C-alpha positions, -999 to 999 in steps of 0.1 A, spaced: 221 216 506 204 188 486 184 178 516 172 214 521 163 216 484 143 183 486 125 196 518 115 228 500 102 208 469 82 185 491 68 214 512 59 233 481 40 203 467 22 198 500 11 234 503 0 237 466 -21 206 470 -38 221 501 -48 252 482 -67 232 455 -105 229 458 -113 196 474 -139 173 458 -169 166 480 -176 132 465 -182 102 487 -197 70 474 -227 61 495 -230 27 479 -268 29 474 -282 1 453 -318 3 441 -342 -22 456 -353 -52 436 -388 -37 435 -375 -4 421 -354 -23 395 -385 -43 385 -406 -12 381 -380 4 358 -377 -29 338 -415 -30 335 -415 5 321 -388 -3 296 -406 -35 285 -439 -16 281 -423 9 257 -400 -16 239 -367 -3 251 -338 -26 255 -313 -14 281 -286 -28 304 -290 -32 341 -261 -15 361 -250 -32 393 -264 -2 413 -299 -9 399 -305 17 372 -307 9 335 -288 25 307 -284 26 270 -253 40 253 -259 57 220 -223 69 215 -195 58 238 -175 89 230 -137 93 228 -111 108 250 -115 115 287 -137 95 310 -152 116 338 -142 107 373 -162 115 405 -144 149 409 -144 159 372 -159 191 360 -183 181 332 -203 201 307 -234 184 292 -266 188 273 -295 168 286 -333 163 287 -351 149 317 -385 133 316 -409 112 336 -423 78 325 -455 95 314 -435 115 288 -436 148 307 -404 168 301 -393 183 334 -359 198 324 -338 205 294 -303 221 292 -282 228 262 -250 235 282 -248 227 319 -215 226 338 -210 211 372 -188 187 392 -200 151 388 -200 147 426 -228 174 428 -253 152 409 -278 125 419 -264 90 424 -278 77 391 -258 103 372 -227 98 394 -226 61 384 -240 65 349 -222 94 333 -187 77 337 -200 49 314 -193 72 285 -164 94 274 -161 129 263 -184 134 233 -206 104 242 -243 101 248 -263 79 271 -299 72 282 -303 67 320 -334 51 335 -331 59 372 -352 44 400 -363 67 428 -336 57 453 -309 68 429 -327 100 420 -347 122 443 -363 94 463 -393 106 484 -386 143 479 -407 160 453 -388 186 432 -405 220 428 -402 247 403 -384 275 423 -405 304 412 -440 289 413 -436 261 438 -453 237 414 -442 201 417 -423 192 385 -410 158 397 -433 139 420 -418 119 450 -407 84 441 -405 90 404 -385 70 378 -364 95 359 -353 93 323 -324 113 311 -308 116 276 -273 130 283 -247 143 258 -213 147 275 -198 178 259 -166 183 279 -147 166 307 -121 186 328 
């Protein structure tokens, strides 16, 4: 009888885990080229910003480390952020945006977990960890809002981690 009970418990655990949504994250291991890293560093130096180089080749500056939960690759996160180009042009701003971390560009997937719930960070992302050679267009007009091979600057406030 005990063996049957254990089999039912194990089967229930297996079936319940199969019904959960699977995370689509897979680390592609991309590291920005030395040239891209130097371009970001040149920009930071030109505007007097001191930031830390991440092993993947983007730079970051933590304003507030936060407290509590640290997002993992498959975490559902809610954040407020601004995104701009090195010429100062704002290309996006959200006060409350929720998504799975795995759905975001590589620079965010590696950078956001550097802070905890409630934290804030600046990310200076080279093209290969952003949109690379693909220009990003405004959906309704078709106008290019992020040119191909752009360095991206994000100020991110992590509002919630699930």
